[in-house]
N, C-alpha and C positions, 0 to 999 in steps of 0.2 A: 504493500500499499504506499502510495506517495503522500508525503506530508507537504501541504501547500499553504503558504501565507499569502493573503491578498489584501492590498491596501488601495482603496479607491480614493484618488485625489481629484482636484478640480480640473487638472490637465491630463494626467496620466493615471492609469491603473497599473499597479506594480505587483509582480508575482515572484516569490522565491519558492523553490521546491527541492526536496531531498529524495533522490531516487537511488536506493541502496546506499552506497558510500559517496555518491556524487551529488554536488550541489548544482542547481541551475537557476537562472534568472530569466524573467520575461517581462516586457513592458509594452503596453499598447495604449493608444489614446482612449481617454474616458469617453463614455457616451452619456452626456448629461440628461438627455431626454428619457433614458432608461438605463441607470447604472448597472443593472444586472446583465445587460447585453455584453459589455466589455468583460465582466467577471466570468460569465458562462463561456464565452468564446475563448478567453485566456485559459481557463481550466481544460477545455476540450483540446486546445492547441498543445498543452503540456502533457496531458494524461492520455488522450485518446480514449480507449475503452477500459483503461485500468482503473482500479479503485483508488480513491483519494480520501485523505482526512484534511479538511479545510478549516483554517482559522482566518476570520475575515474582519477587517476594520471598515466599517461602513459610514458613509456620509449622509445616508438617507434621513436620519433624524435631524442632523445638523442643518441640512439644506431645507427641510420642511419648515424649520423655525425661521431661518434667515430669510427665506423667500415668502414666508407666511403662506405656505401651501400645505399645511396640515389639514385634518378633516374637520368638519363642522362639529364643535365641541360644546357641551353644556356643563355647567357647574351646579352641584347641589351642596349647600352648606346650611348652617343653622339660620333660622329666621332672624333677620337683622344684620347678618354678616355676609350677605350676597355680594357686596361691593368691596370686600376686603382686597381682592386682587387688583381692583382699579385704584383704590386709595393708596395702597402700598405703604412705604415709609416716607419720611419727610425729606430725605436726601434726593437731589436731582442730579442728572447726568451733566447738565450745564448750569452751574450755580449762578452765573452772571447774565444769563439770557433772560431779559425781563419779559419777553413774549413766549417763554417756554410753555410748551403744551405737550402733554403725554400723548403718545400714539394711541389710537383705538386698540383696546385689548383684543386678544385672539378669541376671547369669549365675550360676545356682545351682551349688553344689559338684558335684552329680552330672553337670553338663554341662561340667566343666573337665577336659581330658585332657592328659596329658604324653606326648611321643614320645621315642624314643631317637635320638640324633644330636646332635653339638655342633659349632659353629663358635667359634673363639676370638676374642679382642679384636683380632686382626690380620687376621681373615678367613680363617684356615686351618682346614680340617676336622680335628678331633682325635678325633671319633667318627663312624663312618659312619651314615647314615640307614637305619633298619631298616624295610623295607616289610612284612616278615612281622608285626612287632608292631603295625603300623598297622591291619591288617585288622580287628582286634577293635574298635578305635575307630570305624572306618567303620560297622561293624555297629550299634554302640550309637547312633551319630548317626542312622542310618536308622530304627531302631526307636523312638527317643524323639520323633520328629516335629519335629526341629530344622529351622527355616526359614532359618537363616543361621549362618555360622561365621566367627569371628575367628581369624586365624592369625598368631601372633606368636612368633617364635623368636629366641633371643639372637644378637646381632650379624648379623642377616640383612641389615642395611643395608650391610654390608661384603662379604657373600657370600650371595646369595639362593638358592643351589642347593637347599638343603633345603626352603625355603618353596615354591619353584616346583614341586618334585616333589610335595609334599603337596597343593598346589592342584590339580595334575593328577588326583590320586586322588580328591579331593573333587568335582571336576568330573564324574568318572565316576559318582558317585551322585546328581548333579543338585542339589547344594546350593550356593547362592550363597556366595562366599568374599570376605572383606576381608583383604588381605594387607599386613602391617605395613610391609614395605620400600617399598611403593607409597603407602601412606597417610602414613607419617611415617618418613623415612629418618634417624632420629636416635637417639642413645643415651638412657639413662634408660628402662629397660624398663617401669617402672610407667606412666609417662606415655604411652609408645608403645603399650603394651598397652591402656590405658584408651581412648585415641583410636581405636584399631582396633576395639575392642569396641563403642564408641558408633556407629561407622560401620556395623558389621555389624547392630546392633540397629535402626537406623532406615532403612537403605538399601532393604530390600524394601517398606516402607510408602511411601517416597518414589517408588520405581519404579512401584508401582501407581497412585499419585496422578498422576505425570507422564505415564504411559502413557495415562490417561484424558483428560488435557488434550490430548495429542498426537493422540489419536483424534478429538477434536472439532475441532482446528485443521487436521487433514490435513497438507498440505505446507507450511503457514505456519510460519515459524521461531519456535522457543520457546527463550529463554535464561533462566537462573535466576541470581538474585543470590546472591553469596557473602558470608560474614562479613567478608572482607578488603576489601570495597568494589568488587570487580570482578564481572563476570558470567561464567558458563560455559555450555556447551551443556547441554541437558536430559540427553543421554546421559552426560556427565561427572558431572552432579549425581546421576544414579541410582547410579553406582558409588562416588562420593565424597560422599555426602550429609552427612557430618560438616562439610563446608565451608559448608553453608547454614544452620547453626544460628541465627545472628544476622543473617540476611539482611535482614529488615525494618528494624531499627534502623540497619544499615549503609547502606541506601539513603537514609535521612534524613540521615546524616552526609555522604554523598557529595553529595547535593543542596544541603545547606547550604554546603559547601565551594565548590562550583561557582558558586552564585548569589552567595554572599558575595564571592568573588574577583572576579566580574564587576562588582560594585558598588563594589569598592575596600576590602573589609573581609576581612582574612586572619587576624585573631586573634579567634576566636569561642568562646563557650561555647554549645553547642547545647542546646536544651531542647525535647524532643519528648514532649508529653503526649497520650496517647490515652485510650481508654475504660477500659483495664485497668491500664496502668502508665505510667511516665514514664522516658524514657531521656535521659541527659545525657552530653556529651562535650566535651573541650577541644581545639580546633584551634589550634595555634600555627604558623600558615602551612601546615603539612602535616597530612594526616590521621594521627591517632595509631594506631599498631599495637601489639598485645600478643601474646605467645606464651604467657602464663600464665593462660589462661582456664579456667573450670570451670563446669559446669552440673550442678546438683543434687549438688555435691561430687565429680563425676567430672571429672578433668582432661581438657581438650581442647586439645592442643598444636598447633593449626594457626593461622596468622596470622589475627587478627581486628582490626577497628577497636576501639579501647579505649573501650568504652561502659559506663556504670554505670547500672543499672536499679533503680528503687524501685517498690514496689507502691502507687503513688498515681496514680489516673486519674479520668476523669469518672465512671466507674461504681463507684469505691471506696465501700464501704458504711460509713455512720456508725452507731455503736452506743454504748450506755452499758454499761460493764463492771460487774462485781459490786459494785464500790465506788462506782458512780455517776459515774465519770469518762468523758468523751467520747473515743472512739477512732475513727479513720478508716482503713480499709483493714487489711491488704493485700487482703482478699477483695473481689472485684468482682462486681457484678450482671451484667456482660458485656452481650451483645446479647439474651440471653433468660434471665431475664425483663426485664433492663434496669432503669433507674431508674423510680421511681414515675411520673414525668411521661411515660414512653413508653407507659403504659397497662396494662402487665402486672405491673410490679414492685410489691413490698410493703415494701421497706426503703429508707430515705432514703440518697441518694448525694450525691456532690459536685455532680453536675449538677443534682440537685433543689435543693440549697442555692443555687446560682447563679441558678436560675429564681426561687426565692422572693425573692431580693434584687433582682430586676428586671434581672439581668445577661444573661438570655437572653430573646429576643422570640419567644413561642410560634409566631406565624403565619409567622415568617421562618426557622424551623429547617430546615436542609437545603434552602434555596431554596424553602420552602413545600411540599416534597414530603412532609414528615412534621410533623404538628402536635403540639405538646406540650400535655399536659392538666394542669390545676392543681387540679381538684376534690378528688381524693384527697390530693394533696400537702399542701395547706394544713392539712387535718385531721391528717395524720401529723406534720408539723412541730410543730404546736401541742401534740399529745399528748406527743411526746418532750421538748419544751421544759418542759412542766409537770412531767414526771418528773424532769428535770434541775435544776429550780429556776431556769430562765432564761426570758427573753422569747423569742418565736419568732425575732426578728431576732438576738439574742445567740447563739442556738443555730446559726442558719445561718452567721453570721460565724465562729463558733467552729469549725464544720466546715471552712470554707475556710482558716482560720488554721492548723489542724493539718495539712491537706493541703499547704499552702505550706511549713510548717516541715519536713515530711518531704522535700520536694523541695529545699529550701534545703540540707539536710544532705547530700543526694546531690551537689549542685554543689560544696560545700566539700570533699568527698572527692577530686574530680578536679582541684581548683584549689588551695585553701589548703594541703591536706595534702600536695601535691606541689610546693610552693614557688612557685606562681603566684598573683598578686594579681588577683582578679576585676575590680578597678577598671580594669585595663589592657586589658580585653577588652570586646567587644560581645556582648550576649545575642542569639542568633538563635533565635527561637521558632517552632515549628510544631506540627503535630498537631492533631487536631480540637478538643481542649480547651485547648491551649496558650495561645491568645489571651485566655482569660478569667483567666489566672493570671500571665502573664509579667511584666507591669508591676509587680505586687506583689512578685514574686520578685527582680526587678532592684533594686527599692528596698531589700529586705531585705539584699541582698549589696553595696549601693552601686555597682552596675554603672551607668555613666553613660549608655550608649546601648542602645537596644532596636531590633532589626531583625526586621520581620515580612514575609516574602515574599508574593508573590501566591499564592493558593490554599494557605495554610499547612497546611490539613487533609489535603492529599494530597502533601506534599513528599517523603515516602519513595518514592512512586511516581515523582515527578519525578527523584529520584536514580537510580532504576533505568534510566530511558531515557538518563541522562547518564553512566552507568558505562562504563568501559573493559572490555575482555575481558582478564582477568588470570589468569595461572597462576603458582603459587608452587612452588619446589623447594628442598630443603635436603639437606645431607649432613654427618654428623659426621666431623671430620678429626683432632681432638685434636693440634694443633701449638702451638708457642710462638714468640716473636719471635726466638729464638736459632737455631732449626732450620728456619725458613721465610722465604722472601723473597717479594716481590710477584710475581716471575716464577713461583715455585712455585704460588702461589694462582691465578694466571692459568690454569695448566695444569689445576688441579683444577676450576675453573669451566667449562672448555671442554665437557666432556660434558653438564653441566647446561644450558648455553646451547644446545647442539645439540638436546637433547631439547625444550627450551622453544620453539625456533623451529619444530621439526617439528610440535609440538602445535598451535601457532597457525596454521601453514600448513594443517593439517587443518580449522581453523575458518574458512579462507577469506582469511587475511591474507597479502599479499605480503611477502617478506623485508624489503624496505626500509621497510615500514610498522610493523615490530615494534620496540618499545623494550625494551631490556634493562637492568635495574637489579641491582647486585650488593651484597651485604652480608656482614658478618662478625659472628658472635656471639662477643664477647670478654669476658674477665674477668681480674682479677689472680690469680696462682697462689694457691691456697688458698681462693678464693671458691667458692660453691656455684652461683651463678646469673650469667647473662651479660646484657650490654646489646647492642643491635643497632647496628652502626657501618657507615656507607656505605663501600664499598671503593673506594679511589682516593686519590691524593695521599699525604700522611703519615698513614696509617690508624692508626698507633700513637698519634700525638699527638692525633688526633681522638677515639680511645677515651678518653684521659686527660681531654680537655676535657669530653666527655659524662659521664664518671664524676664529675667535679667538679661539673658542673651538677646532676646527679641526687642526689649524696650529700654534696656539700660538701667533698670533698678529692680529691687525686690522690696516688699513691705511685710516684714515678719509680724507686725502688730495687727495686720488685717486678717479677718477670717477668710479661709479658703473654701470656696464652694465647688461641689461636684455637680455639674449640670446634667451631663449625659454620660452614659457608658457606651462604649463601642467595642464590637467584637468582629474580628476578621478571621475567616477560615480559608486555608489554602490547600488545594490539592496539587500535588507536584506531578504533572504528566511526564512521560518520557520525552526528553528534549534532544534535538540534534546536537552533536558535538562538533566543534571546530578543531581540526588537527593542528598541532604545532610542528613547524619544520624542525628537522634534526640538525642540519648544519647550516651555518650562515656563511655567505660568500660576498666579498666586496666586488667581485668581477661581474659586471653587467653583461648579459648575453648580447651578442651583436644584433640579434633579431628584435631586441627590445626597442632599438632606435628605428622608428618608422621613417623619419626624415626631419627636415628643418623647415621652419616657417618664420615669417616676420610678424612680431607681435608688438603692440604699442604698450609701453609702461611709462608713466610720467611724461606723456607727450613725445616720447622718443621710440622709434622703431628699433627693436632688438632682434638679433638672430636667436631663435628659440628652438630647442630640441622638442620633437614630438615623440613621446614614449608610449609603448603599449604596456599597460599595467599587467596584463595577463602574463607577459614575458618577464617581468621583473621578479627577482629572486630575493628571499629573505637575506638581509645583510647588504643589499645593494644601496649605494649612496645616491641620492637624488637631490641635486642642488639647482636652484633657480638661476636663470629663467628656464622654465620647461612647461610643456603642456602634456599632461598624462591622459591618455584616451582609455576609456573602458566602456563597457556596454551601457551602463545605467547613468553615467555621469562623465563630465569633462572636468579635470582638475587643472587649475591655473596656478603655477608656482612662480611667483614673482622673484626678482633678483635678491630680495632680502630674506628669502626662506631657504633653509638647508635641512635636509633630512635623510631618512633611510627607511627601508622596509623592515618591519619587526618579524619575529618568528611566526606570527599568525598571518602575515601578509598585509597588515595594516601599515599605513604610511604615517610616520611621526616626524614632524618638522619643528625645528627651532626657528623662532621669529626674531630677527635682529631689530 
């Protein structure tokens, strides 16, 4: 059986597969009108009639939210709380915009319903559930053509009896339901409601998409990547689609962490540049998790790898604004029409600028499967340069400088602004376009080392086949250090652990192969937000240490509160291994040198070697200027970078 990792991006769909002892890669243009088309055709191209085990990172949920193309969704909450999702919190995305107006919510007012019945903050019923009053709501839902319902009642995470009964009634009229105590068993009704609504909004689309894939795969297993860095079964992904929103970028972070650790690098700034956007993350030995994510200003409070995204990719469009200033992105040419050099595009992109400066080799793009065209590009660059009052080279370099500055700013957000010094980390670059920009970014940020793995253009797909099976659980408990002991917390964790082990047992894992991790969401009394603290040992002292690390102080006189408990169960599937080379050699094979080309660096044309990465051997020295060609990416090595191939085939560069 072949193991296949699939990552759907805005421009390309990437595949990595293991056939016996051999690794293979495949890349094809995405099909935005129907993402499953590229996935299915790619799997057929790789496997033919053989059986496959697929782990897939999907953008279906993400795109449904970004494009507001989810299904018609209704919300059922307690009477008087129907508009919580519209009111939200007091903070605004643009504080100084005096004419600020919130976008219409994905659930319109006429599809928000309140029911009679209340549970209090201790889980006691203080008002009975009225089935008689609910009948009118059920009729309206049927008549309005609602395709999905979000059900979110106050304190249902403490007592779910009303939510469960309401779900039974909705099941009776055949409408899919997302239930808040299963999606997010935590307090803060706005965030819980928002997360449940997002799940209801995207789940039917995800269900249709995955059903189509499963029909093609038959009995072959299909797993879906989650935003938290683990995978789940396709069936779970259909009902809890909100957990897949950042699955593609999460795969890249998992792959970077695994390969970096294997090579001895555990402090990484990851840089994933694709055709549409760039994703950056900071890995300080462990993958960074966050619970405070939002997409299109909708809070999504499920665990996610902490990734910062900026609208700068290979397809980012360069334009002159009304004042004649050059701008790059965030709009992207995507896969269709794509950059001018793809043959159909009409607007200059970052990829076009790289080609114009000689940093892409047309006949070697995508291993020669796709040739780049320069005839229309040269005329377009010259026309815009004349309009901007620049030389064509100055324009092309300006486009790349602006794109690099946008990405540098994103890296500063996750490092400098959080108290980390980029100079103490290694930049780990991947993504189809990452290799053309990473050395320049490392120099801008004074990062001394640059790590480029094998097949960087498909690393997100690599991360998917390396991912553990992970299930996350949480529960709001609202305790403090004076009324709770470690033994009390152990008892509260017990039912979550029982559920976690049962869920992974259904996924095919033996009890002894399941790893359980426990965490506490803690804060000082009077604070509004928490930090995640591993449970074990002196957990109060660990909270104070982490608080001081994050915010610069501790307050030993303040009472410490435990707001939520969190439990994570991990199943460890059989993972592909990456072989280490036995001997290192400094002698580069003659066939590794493909030829010479002229490339522009700092407005100066330089004779530059073109090297075939597949022919490079562990121990080979690679100094700039050079362009390294491989199937999934092109690597631009400027004169200030010097490096070598490590025992695993990774390229490690020192940046002067």
